[in-house]
C-alpha positions in Angstrom: -24.2 -1.6 10.4 -23.0 2.0 10.9 -23.7 5.4 9.7 -21.7 8.4 8.4 -21.1 11.2 11.0 -19.0 13.5 8.7 -17.9 13.7 5.1 -14.5 15.5 5.0 -12.1 16.9 2.4 -9.0 19.0 2.2 -7.4 20.7 -0.8 -3.9 19.7 0.3 -2.3 16.6 1.7 -1.0 16.8 5.3 -3.8 19.0 6.7 -6.9 18.4 8.7 -10.0 17.9 6.7 -13.2 19.9 6.9 -16.7 18.4 7.1 -18.6 19.3 4.0 -21.7 17.2 5.0 -22.0 15.6 1.6 -19.9 14.6 -1.4 -19.5 12.3 -4.3 -17.5 9.1 -4.3 -16.1 8.5 -7.8 -15.2 5.0 -8.9 -11.5 4.2 -9.0 -10.8 7.8 -7.8 -12.1 8.6 -4.3 -14.0 11.5 -2.8 -14.4 14.2 -5.4 -12.4 17.3 -4.6 -10.1 15.7 -1.9 -6.3 15.9 -2.1 -5.9 12.2 -1.5 -8.2 11.0 -4.3 -6.6 9.3 -7.3 -5.8 6.0 -8.9 -4.3 4.2 -6.0 -5.3 1.8 -3.2 -5.9 4.5 -0.5 -8.6 6.5 -2.3 -10.8 7.1 0.8 -10.0 7.0 4.5 -12.5 6.1 7.2 -12.2 6.5 11.0 -14.8 5.7 13.6 -16.2 8.3 15.9 -15.5 5.8 18.7 -11.8 6.1 17.9 -12.0 9.9 18.0 -13.7 9.7 21.4 -10.7 7.8 22.7 -8.5 10.9 21.9 -11.2 13.2 23.4 -11.1 11.1 26.6 -7.3 11.7 26.6 -8.0 15.4 26.8 -7.7 16.5 23.2 -10.1 18.8 21.6 -10.5 16.9 18.3 -13.4 15.9 16.1 -14.3 14.6 12.7 -11.8 15.4 10.0 -9.0 16.3 12.5 -7.3 12.9 11.7 -7.5 13.6 8.0 -10.2 11.0 7.4 -12.7 11.4 4.6 -15.6 9.6 6.3 -16.2 9.6 10.0 -18.4 6.7 10.9 -20.3 5.4 14.0 -21.5 2.0 14.9 -19.2 -0.2 12.7 -15.9 -1.7 14.0 -13.7 -0.6 11.1 -10.2 -2.0 12.2 -11.6 -5.5 12.5 -12.8 -5.7 8.9 -10.7 -8.0 6.8 -8.9 -6.7 3.7 -11.1 -7.2 0.7 -14.3 -6.6 2.6 -16.8 -4.7 0.5 -18.7 -1.8 2.1 -22.0 -0.3 0.9 -21.9 3.4 1.6 -25.0 5.4 1.1 -27.5 4.3 -1.5 -25.1 3.6 -4.4 -21.4 3.6 -3.5 -19.4 0.4 -2.8 -15.8 0.4 -1.6 -13.3 -2.4 -0.9 -11.1 -2.3 2.2 -7.5 -2.2 1.0 -5.5 -1.2 4.1 -6.0 -1.2 7.9 -4.0 1.6 9.6 -1.0 3.2 8.1 2.6 4.0 9.0 3.0 7.4 10.5 6.3 8.7 9.0 6.2 12.1 10.7 4.6 12.4 14.1 1.6 14.6 13.7 0.5 17.4 16.0 -2.0 15.1 17.6 0.7 12.6 18.5 2.9 15.3 20.0 -0.1 16.5 22.1 -1.3 13.2 23.3 1.6 10.8 22.9 -0.6 8.7 20.6 -2.8 8.8 17.5 -5.6 6.5 16.5 -5.5 6.9 12.7 -2.4 4.8 12.2 -3.9 1.9 14.1 -7.7 2.2 13.7 -8.2 4.1 10.4 -9.0 2.1 7.3 -8.6 2.8 3.6 -10.9 1.8 0.7 -10.8 1.8 -3.1 -14.1 3.0 -4.6 -15.6 0.2 -6.8 -18.9 1.9 -7.5 -19.4 5.6 -7.1 -22.4 7.5 -5.7 -23.4 10.4 -3.4 -22.6 10.2 0.3 -23.8 12.4 3.1 -24.1 12.6 6.9 -26.6 10.1 8.2 -26.1 7.6 5.3 -25.7 3.9 6.2 -22.3 2.1 6.0 -22.6 -1.7 6.0 -20.7 -4.8 5.0 -21.9 -5.7 1.5 -20.6 -9.3 1.4 
């Protein structure tokens, strides 16, 4: 079981996201107001704080949202979750893991600074099956 450290959105794709502390996950859409939301398999992205801390240990000044993730978590080993795993997020929302990592077509600023980036290997993506409010401090746990 883990918890949410940050709830992050951006109005445009390709930019760092800003922690808004709370939001609404919308079924078959994603995080309300986020540029990546829509009817596809990568509606919401999650990255563990433990992954961000690896980049901090490499000397980067990064934090939640800097890897364009929607939900920054702590205490749950995201990249080991099998595809199809259902996650209960907060009190009502349920998401299904649809992708682990992603191909990085254009090397981001973080890759150029550190020579590596954690999101392509350790970030995960979910499809929202059941919507609901989410906020910092909410529990994230495997529902199956």
